[in-house]
Residue, then its C-alpha position, 0 to 999 in steps of 0.5 A: m823516597e823519590e829519587a832526585t832528578a839527575y841532569y847530564v850534558v850530552k853532545k848533540r850527536a849522542l842524542p836520539e833523533v826523537l829528542l832533537k826533534v822535540v827541541e826543534v818543535n819547542r824552537l818553532l813554538e817559541t819563535q811563533k813560526v807555527s801556530s800549533v803543536q800539531e803543525a810543529v810536530e808535522r813539520v819536523g816529523l814527530s808524533r804528538s805523543s812523543y813530543y808530550k812525553y819528552k817536552e819537559d825533559i830537554f832544553p838547549f844548553h847555553d854556555s853562558t847563563q848570565g842574565k838568563t831567566i829560569n822558571l821553576a815550579c815545585s810543591m812543598d810542605d806547609e812548614p815554617g821556614l821552608l820557603s825561606d830556606v828555598l830562597k836562601v839557596v837561590a841567594d847562595f847561588h847569586a841569583n835574583i828572584l824576579t817573581i815568586h808565587q806561592t799558593i795557599p796550602i791545601n792538605g799541608t802542601a803548597s805550590l811554589s813558582l819562581s822566576i829567577q835571573i841568573l846573574d853569575a856566569d859561573s853559577d850552576v843552575f842544575r846544582m841550584v835545582e838539586e840543592i832546592e830538591k834536597r830540602s826536606g819538605v820540597h817535592k817535584v822541582k821542575v824547570l819550566g823554561r829558560e829565556 
């Protein structure tokens, strides 16, 4: 059985330099201050391999997520009611689904992508992701991005 993803809030001073550089590369790419990953990693003094190793694992923390959009991706078993269960978790956290896309199941598994607007400033996004991951039949939930 796969272990659920754990999330931690860590002060900036406790982070290894490599992770801070990954955050800076992502910021440069998001603000289009560079034209390529290569240019961004060179600017901050980071190897491409380190960037690709950690790029999905660190995001800046914002005190207030109200009105923020997060994008999730996961794979899930083709079981009746499972998508409804996932959507209920989102609703229980007082979030609004902006977009939803589910692929046709292949070999009993489908991919799901969700864009979710966080409406409640007190809503714990990471706990919501954990609750989705707890659903039997849901696999590999990833936060692809936050706006």
